[in-house]
N, C-alpha and C positions, 0 to 999 in steps of 0.2 A: 769303478766307483767314480761318480763324476764330483770330485773337488779340487777348487782351484791351490795351486802351492800357497798361494798368500793364506788363504783361510785353516790350509791344512795347518802351517807353521805357526799360526795365532792358537790355535789348539793346544801348543805346547809350553803353557807360559812358562816362564823361568821358577816359577816356584815348585809347580810340577817336575821340571829337569832337577833342581836341588831336591827333591822329594826322595827320586832317585836313591840318592847317596844315603838312604836312612836306611837300605838293609843291613842288618846284622850280616849277611852274608857278603861282604864288600863287591861290587863291580869293578872291574878293570877299568882303569883310568879314563877320566871324562874325555871324549871324544870330540872333536870340535864340533858343535853344534848344527851349522849351518850346513856342513858336508854330510854330518853324519842322516841328517832331515830329508836330505835330497837325495839322498842312498833309497833313502825306506821308504819315501814319498814315491819313486819311482819302480818299487818293489812291490809296492801296492796295483800304482795305477798299470803297470806290465805284466802283473798277476805271477810275480815269480818268486814272492814274500812266500815262507813257509816257516811254522812256527818250530822252534830249535828245542829241544830236552832243556828239561830245569839245569841250572846248573848246580843246584844243592836241595837237598830236601830239608824243612825245618821239621824237627820234631819235638812237639811238646803235648806235655801230660796233661790231657783231655779231662781225666775224669779217672781216678782209682789208679792209675797205672794204666790206662789207655791210652794208647797216642794218636795225635792228631797229625798230617803230614801236611805243610805249609811247602808248595814250593816256591824260588826264586826263580824266574823268569831272566831271559837275556833283557837289554837295553833295546831291543827291538820289538819284542812279544810284551812288553809294558806297557808301551807305546801304542802298538795296533791295539790291545784290550781297551785304553783306557780313550782311545780316538773312538771305538767303535761304541764305545757308551756315552760319550760325551756328544756324537751325532746323533744317538737315540736318544738321550735322558730326556727330554722334553714329552715324550710318549711313553718310555716306560720308569721316570723317575718323579711318580706321582702317589700321592695316599688319598685314596679312596674312601676311606669310612673312617670317621671319629674313633680314636681311641688306639691307631693305629700308627708306629712308627715304624721310618727307618727308610722313608722314600724321599729323603732331599734331594738335590742336584749335586752334581760333582763341584760345579760352581767356576768362573773365570772370573781375575785371577783366582789361586787357590791361596786361602787365607790360611796361615800358621800362627801357629803359636809357640811360646818357648815353650821347651821339657820342662822344664818345672811346674809352668800353669797345667798342663796339659796332664800331666801322670799324676799328679797330685788325687786328680778325681779315682773312686775307689772302684773306678767299672768302665777300663779306655781303652779300647783295641791298639794295638801295636800297630795297624794296618791299614788304619783309617788314612784319608787325605785331606778331609775338613773337618781337624779335630775342634773346631767352634761349634759346628753342625753337629757333632755327633754327642757333645755338652751338649747341648741345646733341644737335640730329640729325647738323651736318656736323661737328663732333667725330666723333663713335659709328663713323659712314662712316669717318673717318681710321681710325678705332681696328681698324675691323672689316677695312679693307682693310691694315692691316698684320699682324692677327692671322690670317687668313684665308693670309695670305703663307706662315707656316711652319706651318699646317695640315698641309699634307702636302708630298710630292716636287714640287712644282709643276717646268714645266718651260718653260713658257708662258704668257700672260698677254695678252687682250685688252682693253683700253680701248673705250668704245662712245660715241656719242652721236647722238641721232636728230634726225633732219633735220627744222628747224621745228617740232619738236613742237605749239606751242602754235596754230599757224597753221594745222595740219594733224589737229587733233582731230577727229572728224567728231558733229555736235550732234546727229543724230538717234541713234547710237550711242550716245552717252553719257547723252541722256536715257532711251533704253530701257533701261541698267543701272541708274542711278538710281532711276528708277520700279518698276523688279523688287525692290527690296528696301528702300524707302521706305512704311512702313505708310499704309494708306487716309486717313487722317485727317490726312496730310500732300501729299497728294498736288499738292493746293492752291499749296504754295512752291513744287512744282516747275515747275508751271505760269507762275508770276510768276517763277523764276529764267528760265528760255527765252524768257518775253515777253522779258525785257532781253538775254539771248544771243545772241537771233537780231536785235536793232532795234538795238544800240548803233553801230553804224557806218553808219546812214544818210547820213551825210556822202560817203562814198564810194562804197558800196551802193544807194544810192537806197531804194526802196519793196522792192526785192527781201529776202525772210527769211534771212539769215544761215545757215547750214547745216553751213561748216565753220569752224570755228579759235576759240580763245577768248581775251578780250583777256590782254596780259599785265601786270596792273593797276599800278597804282603806286604807291598807299598801303597793299595789305594781301595778304595769306597766300591767298585767295576765289580765285584761278584755279590757284595752288600743288596747293590741295585736291582741285578737279577734274581735273586734269592729274595726280595722285596714283592718284586713283580709278580713273579710265582704264585705268592701264598694272595693274591688280592681277590681272585676268584672266589678263595677258600673265605675271604675276610668277609666278603659279601654274606655267602652262605651263613656265615655262623653268627654275623649279625643280627640274619634274620631269625636263626634258631634260638639265641638267646632273647629276642625280644617277644619269639612265641614263649618264652617260657618265663618271662617278668623276668631276665636276668640280663646281665652285661659282660660285655668282651673287652677285652685288649690285649694290644701284641707290640712287641719291640722284640724287631728280627721273629727268632725261632720261640721268645718265650712271652709265653701267654697268660691271663688270669682270667677265671670266669668267676663270676658274682653270682652268689643263688641264696633261694629264701631258705633253702634245705639240703638235706641228702641225696633225697631220690632225684628230686630237679638236677643237682649237679651231675650224676651220676647218667640221667636218661643225656645230658647235654654232651657229656662223654664219649659218651655211644653212639651219638650220631656224628661227633667232631670226627672221632676216630675212624667212620665211613668214607666224608668226606675228603679227607686225607688221603686213604687209601687211593680216590679214584687219580690220583696225582702222584702216587707211588710212593709215599710217604709213613709213617706210624709215628706216634710217640711211644717215647724213651719211658718206658714203664718205672723204671727206677727211678727217673728225676719227679714222679709225679708227686705233687704235695698236698694234699690236704689239710686246712686249717676250718675247725668245728665253731670259731668266733672271732669276732675280732678283732678280740686280743692276740689270739694265737698269728692272728696274720700282721697285727702291727707289731711283735716282736721278733716272728720270722725275717720280715724286710728291716729291721733295725731301723724304721724312723725317725724314734726318738733319740737312737745313739746320734743318727748321723745328722742330726736338728744340731744336738748339744755340741758336734766337731764342727758343723760348720761356720763357725767362727773362731779362725786360726789363733788369734792374740789373746782369745777370752778364756782366763786361766781356771775361773770356778765352772764354766762350762766342759772344757774340754777334762777336766777331772772326775768330774760329775760321767762326761758318755763315758770314758774308761773304767770307773768304777762300775757301772751298768756292763760294761763287757765282759770284763772277769767275773761277778756275778752270772752274766747268762753260762759262762763258760763253768764256774761251780757249779752252777744247779743242770748241766748238759740239757738247756735248754738250745732248742732246734732253732739257730738262725745263721745269718749271713756273716761267719763269724770271720772268713779269710777276706770280707770285701770289708769289714768295718777295720780289721786291722793293716790293711794298705792303707786307711783314711788315716787312720791313727800316726800313720807316717809323716802324712802332709802336714801337719800342725807345729807350730814352734817348740821344739821338744824340750827347750830349756824350761818350760812353764810345767811341765807334768811331773807332779809332786816325785818325790824318793821312793816311797813306799811302791808305787807302782813302777818304777825303769826297771828292775832285776827282771822282774815278774813278765815285762814285755820283750826286753831281751832274749829271755829263755824261749818266749814265742817266734821272734824274729829268726834266732838260730835253730829253727825247725825245719831239718832238711828239706821237707817236702814245701812247707814254705818259700825258703830258700829257690828251689827247684822252678818256681813259676816267676821268678821277677824281672824284671827287665835295667837298667846299666841306671836309671832312676834310680829306682829303689835301693839298688845296692848302695851308692851313694847317701842316699840319706841315713839308712841302717847304719853305715860308718858315722855318722855324722853322732846321733843317736849313740851308737856304742863308745866312740870317741877311743876305742884302744885297737888300732890297725893288727897288733901280735894275735886276739882272740880273733878277731874276726875274719881277719886275711885265711887266718888257720881255720876256720870253719868254711870258708869257701874251698880252700885247697884240699880239704879230706873229701870233698863232694867230688871232685875230677874225677875220680873211678869209679865210683859208684850209680853215679847219674845217667840211665840210660839214653835222657833224650838230648840233645843236642842244642837245643833252642838254650838250655844253660849255661852251654860252655861259650856259644858264641858272643852270648849278651855278658859273659862272666870276662873274655877274652877282651870284649870294649871298653870292659869299667877298666881292667886292668890299665889297658892300654893310655885311660886318660887319667887315671889316679893311683898308677903303680909304676911309677915312671922305673924303668932299667930291671925290672922284673923277668926272667927267661920265660916266656907262655910255650915254652916248645911241648910241656906236660898236655896242653891243654889243647894245643894244636896237633898233638900226636893220636889224643885221644878222638877229636871229631875225626880224622880219615880213620882210626879203627870204627868206629863206629857208624860208620859213613852207609846208608842206605844204599 
């Protein structure tokens, strides 16, 4: 790969270097940056670099107890993955179809926001590098979802999700797509990228070259960019299919919405979309297909009104109206994004919440399934809300031996080290070792 040392070093901006410290499975002490980059540069240019086994797999509750495994790489592997995507982003990190989101570039230098400003959003992943652009894209998607709702006299809406999206991406298809659009002088970068993608998981796959699946990388947006690029031809076809049926299509990552006039049109589009996904080794997650027979059903599921009421985190009247609507939906067993709303409630000024809602909210916050999904920031916010360390820490401690997903234990460990000084965390560490993959 032809890249001079100065250009090589420039790619690893100080904020990317700092981002490596965000791993909830801490890396070893930070090495001297210049010496590290010199050794990595020589390893790449002299063809001695090889991916290492992941340091650990973070196990997350994906849905209904199904595990998602997120590898935590060595510092070298994080840097190589980032380097390749950074060098290829002008070709692959683009959006080609109106209404599709997720194709922003990594940016350099990487812009970071304070933890509280980032995580107060109801739908922010822990593994994005450029949080500001992620937020902008997600908010644009929500705005487009609302705007398209009123664009025509739609009578039917379908929300779709691709089954095991990252795990099912065909690397041969992905490589062919990338090589087709990347200029000759960057083909060596593509070779390095796929050397990493085909060899990072030897701990589980042995010496066989990996042919399917990209890692859900913990630190950055590299896999997101590849996944978005993988779907671009599908986006083009879906845009045409929906246009031919007088419908609309939008997508953010693997989350898709189709707007149609009637049920039969929606089913026809879904049938054609399934065929197109099959061409690239993907399928819809049938358990997550959600159909809405009216704009009202669609609005309620997406909780547009509630999110709007909670938008101003210091408006007492709107905050309590939003919380009231949340509990009304719960009471009526209404289908809506209740977990996302509950996380958004954590972002408001809790002193403005009326007493009649506080006990109910604490009960919702203490739900083990909810707690097991949370980050350090969310734990901190609940602690402030509850204002009773004995009760809150007691709930968290009870879950150490019952939750099988180590993402909970790693986040709890980081939270206790920040907020529970002097507490003996050996039980949490032992549990992590016991359930280790």
